Phi, psi and omega in degrees: 000144180211143176259130176273163171302132185278072181221116187306316182296317178293322179296316178297320179293322178300316177297318179297317178302321182284352172280351183221052179296137183298139181303323180295326179291315179295321178297320178296321178298316178296320182299326181271359175109011175273115183276324180206150179217138175230141175235128179244148180237139168227114185054241181256019178249135177240143181237128181251134174244124179244129168263127187229169172294158186302324184266018179297133176237118187306308183297307184296310188283329175288328175295320177294317179304321182299340182267353186276161185307131175068358182296314179297322178295319178297315181300318178294322180297313183276349180300330178303322182276335184269350178064039182228176179297125180301338179273355182290131176288162181306318182296338179275344184260321182275134182254127177292146180243153177268132174286129180245354179201142170213130185298317181244000000 
């Protein structure tokens, strides 16, 4: 989960940016074990769901992702919308959530 800057124009631009994620960024996500990723938005809050390989470790693998081509540039690019330090890695901005219910 991550909170965006509460500005309608920036929120719309953030969604637009994610319609054109750089190929190197997507390749890096696959390289660290992210099989699929979805981001949902409600107002200025975004929720990311990642399907990963079984041994994926959020801290370790997101730290590795931060070292891959264009990832730091991407993080700085989207920081404008996220209202955070452009040098902050993804793992420092996205907050893990606890699952409190599952139907099955």
